[in-house]
Structures are given as structure tokens and as C-alpha cells.
KOLSEBA-219593 format. One line per 3 residues: number of its first residue (from 1); their letters; for each residue x, y, z of C-alpha. Coordinates in Angstrom, 1 decimal. Layout:
BEGIN
NUM	a	X Y Z | ...
END
This chain:
BEGIN
1	mdd	0.0 0.0 0.0 | 1.3 3.5 -0.9 | 1.7 5.7 2.1
4	qrk	2.4 8.9 0.1 | -0.2 11.6 0.6 | -2.0 12.9 -2.4
7	lal	-3.0 16.4 -3.4 | -5.5 17.0 -6.3 | -6.1 20.4 -7.7
10	iat	-8.5 21.6 -10.3 | -7.4 24.9 -12.0 | -10.2 26.7 -13.8
13	kgt	-9.0 30.3 -14.2 | -6.2 31.6 -16.4 | -5.5 35.2 -15.3
16	ldw	-2.3 36.3 -13.8 | -3.6 36.6 -10.3 | -5.5 33.2 -10.5
19	ayp	-2.4 31.5 -11.8 | -0.6 31.7 -8.5 | -2.8 29.5 -6.3
22	pfi	-2.5 26.2 -8.3 | 1.3 26.6 -8.8 | 2.0 27.7 -5.2
25	lss	-0.1 25.0 -3.7 | 1.2 22.3 -6.0 | 4.8 23.2 -5.6
28	tga	4.4 23.4 -1.8 | 2.6 20.0 -1.8 | 5.4 18.5 -3.8
31	alg	8.0 20.0 -1.4 | 6.1 18.4 1.5 | 6.2 15.0 -0.2
34	ydv	2.8 14.8 -1.7 | 2.0 13.1 -5.0 | 0.4 16.2 -6.7
37	rvf	-1.7 16.3 -9.8 | -3.3 19.4 -11.3 | -6.2 19.2 -13.7
40	ftf	-6.4 22.3 -15.9 | -9.8 22.9 -17.5 | -11.6 25.7 -19.3
43	ygl	-9.7 29.0 -18.8 | -7.2 27.3 -16.5 | -5.8 25.5 -19.5
46	qll	-4.3 28.9 -20.5 | -1.7 28.3 -17.8 | -0.2 25.4 -19.7
49	rkd	0.4 27.4 -22.9 | 3.9 27.8 -24.0 | 3.7 31.6 -24.0
52	lsg	2.5 33.2 -20.8 | 3.5 36.7 -21.6 | -0.2 37.7 -22.2
55	lkv	-1.4 36.9 -18.7 | -3.3 39.7 -17.2 | -5.3 40.5 -14.1
58	spl	-9.0 41.3 -14.4 | -9.9 43.9 -11.8 | -13.4 44.2 -13.0
61	gnp	-15.8 42.8 -10.4 | -13.1 41.9 -8.0 | -13.8 43.8 -4.8
64	amp	-10.5 42.6 -3.2 | -8.5 44.0 -6.1 | -7.5 47.4 -4.6
67	mkm	-3.7 47.4 -4.4 | -1.0 49.8 -3.3 | 1.0 51.5 -6.0
70	pfg	4.5 50.0 -6.6 | 6.1 53.4 -7.1 | 6.1 57.0 -5.8
73	pkw	6.6 58.6 -2.4 | 5.7 56.5 0.7 | 2.4 58.4 1.3
76	frs	1.4 57.6 -2.3 | 2.3 53.9 -2.0 | 0.3 53.5 1.2
79	inw	-3.0 54.5 -0.5 | -5.5 51.7 -1.2 | -6.8 52.5 -4.6
82	nip	-10.5 51.6 -4.7 | -11.4 52.1 -8.4 | -15.2 51.9 -9.1
85	nav	-16.2 49.0 -11.4 | -17.6 51.6 -13.9 | -14.2 53.1 -14.3
88	qal	-12.6 49.7 -14.6 | -15.1 48.7 -17.3 | -15.2 51.9 -19.3
91	vpg	-11.6 53.2 -19.3 | -9.7 51.8 -22.3 | -6.6 50.0 -21.2
94	fes	-7.4 49.8 -17.5 | -6.9 46.0 -17.5 | -3.5 46.4 -19.1
97	las	-2.5 49.1 -16.6 | -3.6 47.0 -13.6 | -1.7 44.0 -15.1
100	alm	1.5 46.2 -15.5 | 1.2 47.4 -12.0 | 0.7 43.9 -10.7
103	krt	3.8 42.6 -12.6 | 5.8 45.5 -11.3 | 4.7 44.7 -7.7
106	ikq	5.5 41.0 -8.2 | 9.0 41.9 -9.4 | 9.7 44.5 -6.6
109	kgv	8.6 42.1 -3.9 | 10.8 39.3 -5.3 | 7.8 36.9 -5.9
112	ati	8.5 34.2 -8.5 | 6.9 34.6 -11.9 | 4.3 32.2 -13.2
115	pel	6.8 30.6 -15.7 | 9.3 30.1 -12.8 | 6.6 28.6 -10.6
118	rel	5.4 26.3 -13.3 | 8.9 25.1 -14.1 | 9.5 24.5 -10.4
121	cle	6.4 22.4 -10.2 | 7.5 20.3 -13.2 | 11.0 19.8 -11.7
124	agv	9.4 18.7 -8.4 | 7.3 16.0 -10.2 | 3.9 17.7 -10.1
127	kfi	1.8 16.1 -12.9 | -0.2 18.5 -15.0 | -3.3 17.1 -16.8
130	gce	-4.8 19.2 -19.6 | -8.5 18.7 -20.1 | -8.8 17.1 -23.5
133	mtv	-12.4 18.1 -23.9 | -11.4 21.8 -23.3 | -8.5 21.5 -25.8
136	dlf	-11.0 20.3 -28.4 | -13.7 22.8 -27.4 | -11.5 25.8 -27.7
139	gfs	-9.8 24.6 -30.9 | -6.3 24.2 -29.4 | -3.6 21.9 -30.6
142	hdd	-1.3 19.9 -28.3 | 1.5 22.0 -29.9 | 0.1 25.1 -28.1
145	fid	1.1 23.7 -24.8 | 4.3 23.0 -22.9 | 6.0 19.6 -23.1
148	gie	5.6 17.1 -20.2 | 1.9 17.4 -19.6 | -0.7 14.6 -19.9
151	ygg	-4.1 15.0 -21.5 | -7.3 13.4 -20.3 | -10.8 13.9 -19.3
154	aat	-12.6 14.2 -16.0 | -12.6 10.4 -15.5 | -8.8 10.4 -15.8
157	ffe	-8.6 13.0 -13.0 | -11.3 11.5 -10.9 | -9.4 8.2 -10.4
160	fag	-6.6 10.2 -8.7 | -8.8 12.7 -7.0 | -11.0 10.0 -5.4
163	esd	-8.0 8.6 -3.6 | -6.5 12.0 -2.7 | -6.1 13.3 0.9
166	vcl	-6.7 16.9 -0.2 | -8.7 18.0 -3.3 | -9.2 21.7 -4.1
169	fi	-11.1 23.5 -6.8 | -9.4 26.8 -7.8
END
């Protein structure tokens, strides 16, 4: 009987801010000795694409989004910028601005980038499963994604998830 603990994650979101939870949790699980598998489905599948440079945050409708500015005098950096949803939705380029500010904050704070975290997971033995149905649904090709991932459907993932000690939907 296998005594290794198991961690199963389902990643459904593909924005910059939502990319961190599955990679941080899975790399931590692997470091703690868990057998870790992440099932990437729907928009989460974006996190397995070769090119992650287009990842953005979507501040619209995210009430927890207010952040401090990563530049300027101390008093300016200490302000929580609560931007009304109407401004976020109607101002052209607001999503790109928010994404640029988030990337700058990530760099200034020394937080690993998504490509770095993803590579760390692969090196640690985390198994990534791309949802085959989603690949077909969105018209992707296996060539769109990084090497070293598996493809399968919900049944493929359920076999592992049903035996896991921890199963999280992200």
C-alpha cells in the first residue's frame, strides 16, 4: 500500500492573479512529499500554454483588487486605490494598466513569476493534466502547450482525486 499523501487540484482560471494559487499550492505540496496532480480545465488551460506573456489580471468585479502602488513617495504607495467598477469597465486600457502594476509589484517584492513557478512544479514532479475536452472545445492543438503534460478527461482525474487526501477547486 502506498503511504504517500496525495493532493489533487482543479485549475479553472487563467488570469495572472489566479495562476498563483495552483502553482504555489502544488509546488508546496510536492516539497512536502505529496503526490500532486493538477487538472487544468476551461480557462485554467491557458496556464499550460507555451507563451504566458499575455497573462493579465482582471480587476473588474473583483472587490478585493485594490492594491497599493509600486512606485512614488511613501504616502502615495500607502493608499488603497479603490477604483469603481464603472471606471474599470469603461476606461480603455485599464486592465493592461492593472496588469502592468501587478507585474511591477511582483518583481519588486521578489515573488517568483508564473513561468518560474510552473517550471518549479514540473521539476518537483507535479503532474499536469490538460483537459482534452477543453482543448477540443477551444480549438487548441497539443502544440500550443508545454511539453511534459498529460491529456485526459474528468474520468482520468477522478481516479486520482478520489484517492487524494486533499482535493481543491481553484
